[in-house]
Residue, then its C-alpha position, 0 to 999 in steps of 0.5 A: x469503526x474499529x478494525x480488528x487487530x488480527x495477525x492475519x487477514x485483511x487488517x494487516x494487508x490494509x495496514x501494510x499499504x501505508x507501510x513504507x517498507x511494504x511499498x519498497x517491497x512492491x517496488x523492489x519486485x517490479x518488472x520495470x521502473x521508469x522515471x517519468x519526469x518531475x512534478x511539484x506536489x503540495x510545494x514538494x519537488x518530486x520525481x515521478x516513477x511508473x512501476x510495472x508490477x510483477x503480479x506474481x511477486x505482488x501476490x506473494x507479498x500480499x499473502x505474506x502481509x496477510x500473515x499467510x506463511x510463504x511455504x503454504x500452498x495457495x489455491x489457484x482460484x484464490x491466486x486468480x481472485x487476488x491477481x484481479x485486484x493487483x494493478x498492472x502499473x503504479x505511479x509513485x512520486x518521490x521527494x528529493x530526500x526519498x520520501x514517498x509523497x504520492x502513489x496512484x494505482x489506478x483505483x486509489x490515490x494516496x498523498x502523504x503530507x506533513x511528514x514528521x509533523x505532530x498531529x492533534x488527534x481528536x478525543x474519541x468517545x469509546x462508547x461511539x466506537x463499533x467493531x468494523x462489520x465483516x462478511 
């Protein structure tokens, strides 16, 4: 599927979850950060951090990532629905040179590997690509 490249909505929010600057923003607004030991992941020595999420700050960051202007008033039911999707804790594993290697929000684990290496992308037959279903 091809995801629409809208300026607002879920597309930029999903893209932001892979953006290091967006991850740093979640960490920056954390209510608490605790160093929780070391671990080797795919040959990389990492430090594990437990982050207690400030839900209101995370919701604000999510809305901004979705293209909602910061000054726009959000319906309280909408904020509540978003809050239900925001984890209370996120675990991050960070390498000695500051690269994010893994993150776990309790529902999904993302492991980042081969950072900086070139990858070979397959040829895509455009006739096989369909728009991502919405609604």
